[in-house]
C-alpha positions as CSV (number, residue, x, y, z in Angstrom):
1,X,54.0,46.4,132.7
2,X,50.7,46.9,134.5
3,X,47.9,44.2,134.7
4,X,44.5,45.8,134.2
5,X,41.7,44.8,136.6
6,X,38.1,45.8,136.1
7,X,35.9,45.7,139.2
8,X,32.1,46.0,139.0
9,X,29.5,45.4,141.8
10,X,31.1,43.0,144.2
11,X,30.3,42.0,147.8
12,X,33.8,41.0,149.0
13,X,37.0,43.0,149.4
14,X,39.3,43.0,146.3
15,X,43.0,43.2,147.0
16,X,45.4,44.3,144.3
17,X,49.2,44.2,144.5
18,X,52.4,45.3,142.8
19,X,51.9,46.6,139.3
20,X,48.1,46.2,138.9
21,X,46.0,49.0,137.5
22,X,42.4,48.7,138.8
23,X,39.3,50.5,137.4
24,X,36.3,50.5,139.7
25,X,33.0,50.6,137.7
26,X,30.5,49.7,140.4
27,X,29.9,49.4,144.2
28,X,32.9,47.6,145.5
29,X,35.7,47.8,148.2
30,X,39.2,47.7,146.8
31,X,42.5,47.7,148.8
32,X,45.6,48.7,146.8
33,X,49.1,47.6,148.0
34,X,52.6,48.3,146.9
35,X,52.8,50.2,143.6
36,X,49.3,49.4,142.3
37,X,46.9,52.0,141.0
38,X,43.2,52.5,141.5
39,X,40.9,54.7,139.4
40,X,37.3,55.4,140.5
41,X,35.1,57.9,138.7
42,X,31.8,56.2,138.3
43,X,30.3,55.0,141.6
44,X,29.8,57.0,144.8
45,X,29.5,53.8,146.8
46,X,33.0,52.6,146.0
47,X,35.4,52.3,149.0
48,X,39.1,52.5,148.2
49,X,42.0,51.9,150.6
50,X,45.6,52.8,149.6
51,X,48.7,51.3,151.3
52,X,52.4,51.2,150.8
53,X,53.2,53.5,147.8
54,X,49.9,52.8,146.0
55,X,48.3,55.5,143.8
56,X,44.6,56.5,143.7
57,X,42.7,58.8,141.3
58,X,39.3,59.0,143.0
59,X,36.6,61.2,141.6
60,X,33.7,59.3,143.2
61,X,33.6,57.1,146.2
62,X,35.2,57.2,149.7
63,X,39.0,56.8,150.1
64,X,41.4,56.1,152.9
65,X,45.1,56.6,152.1
66,X,47.9,55.3,154.4
67,X,51.7,55.0,154.7
68,X,53.4,56.5,151.6
69,X,50.6,56.3,149.2
70,X,49.7,59.1,146.7
71,X,46.2,60.4,146.1
72,X,44.3,62.7,143.7
73,X,40.7,63.1,144.8
74,X,37.5,65.0,144.4
75,X,35.9,62.9,147.0
76,X,36.0,62.7,150.8
77,X,39.2,61.2,152.2
78,X,41.0,60.1,155.3
79,X,44.8,60.4,155.3
80,X,47.1,58.6,157.7
81,X,50.9,58.6,157.5
82,X,53.0,60.4,155.0
83,X,50.5,60.6,152.2
84,X,50.9,62.9,149.2
85,X,47.4,64.3,148.3
86,X,46.0,66.7,145.8
87,X,42.4,67.4,146.8
88,X,39.6,69.3,145.1
89,X,36.3,70.5,146.7
90,X,36.1,68.0,149.5
91,X,36.5,67.2,153.2
92,X,39.8,65.8,154.3
93,X,40.5,64.2,157.7
94,X,44.1,63.9,158.7
95,X,45.3,61.4,161.2
96,X,48.9,61.4,162.6
97,X,51.5,63.5,160.9
98,X,50.1,63.6,157.3
C-alpha cells in the first residue's frame, strides 16, 4: 500500500522511495525513486525528477524522467533512457535513446 506525502513550498530536495505517492502543492523539488509516484498539477515552479520505474503525472512544473520511469505530462520535459511518456502540448527534449 502507498504512503501519501504532501509537499508544499520547501527549499530543500525531497526524495521519495518505494511505494510512496507524492502530491506537490507548492514550489518544491522532488526526486522519485523505485516505484514511487508523483503528482503535480498546482505549481509551475515545481521541479520533478523521476528515476528507476517511478511514475509522474505532471500538469504543471518542469520534469526530467530517466531510466525506466513513466511519465504523463502537459509540461516541458527532458527524457533520458528508456522512458515511457505520454505528452500533451509541450516541448520534449530527448537525450540518449529515449
